[in-house]
C-alpha positions in Angstrom: 150.2 -13.6 79.6 149.7 -10.2 78.7 147.6 -7.7 79.6 148.1 -4.8 76.8 147.8 -1.0 78.1 144.9 -0.3 75.5 143.1 -3.0 77.1 144.0 -2.3 80.4 142.7 1.3 79.8 139.6 0.2 78.6 138.6 -1.9 80.9 139.7 0.4 84.1 137.5 3.4 81.9 134.6 1.0 81.8 134.4 0.1 85.6 135.3 3.2 86.9 133.8 6.1 84.4 136.0 9.0 83.1 139.7 8.8 83.9 142.5 11.6 84.3 145.7 10.7 82.5 148.0 10.1 85.7 145.3 7.3 87.2 145.2 5.7 83.7 149.4 6.0 83.5 148.9 4.1 87.5 146.7 1.5 86.8 148.5 0.6 83.6 151.6 0.0 85.7 150.1 -1.9 88.0 148.2 -4.0 85.9 149.2 -4.3 81.9 151.8 -6.7 81.0 154.1 -5.8 79.2 154.7 -2.1 80.9 156.2 0.7 79.5 156.2 5.0 79.5 156.4 4.6 76.0 153.6 1.3 75.6 151.1 3.9 77.6 151.7 6.8 75.6 151.4 4.6 72.5 148.1 2.9 74.1 146.5 6.6 74.5 147.6 7.4 70.9 146.3 4.6 69.7 142.7 4.5 71.5 142.5 8.5 70.8 142.9 7.6 67.0 140.3 4.7 66.6 137.8 7.2 68.7 137.5 5.2 71.3 138.0 7.4 73.9 138.1 10.8 73.6 139.8 14.1 75.6 137.5 16.0 77.4 138.2 19.8 77.9 138.7 19.2 81.8 141.8 17.0 80.9 139.9 13.7 81.6 139.8 10.7 79.1 136.4 9.3 78.4 134.2 7.2 76.0 132.2 8.8 73.0 129.1 9.6 73.3 128.2 6.4 70.7 129.6 3.9 73.5 127.2 5.3 75.8 124.2 5.2 73.4 124.9 1.8 72.5 125.0 1.0 76.3 121.3 2.1 76.8 120.3 1.1 73.3 119.9 4.3 71.6 
């Protein structure tokens, strides 16, 4: 069974809200299959490139505004 870092990050943020990098890494280290630091870094890069997450100025990763607008039907 696989649970990629990208899915782990998105699922954790959907359940817990904006997260610091270290929290996302801890979650992936304990939940993602397979896990490596390289896979985690690639997942963060991919999600940022795909604009599925954004880096806020206070060093938290969050969903883009469009994600929240879709949740409330705006």
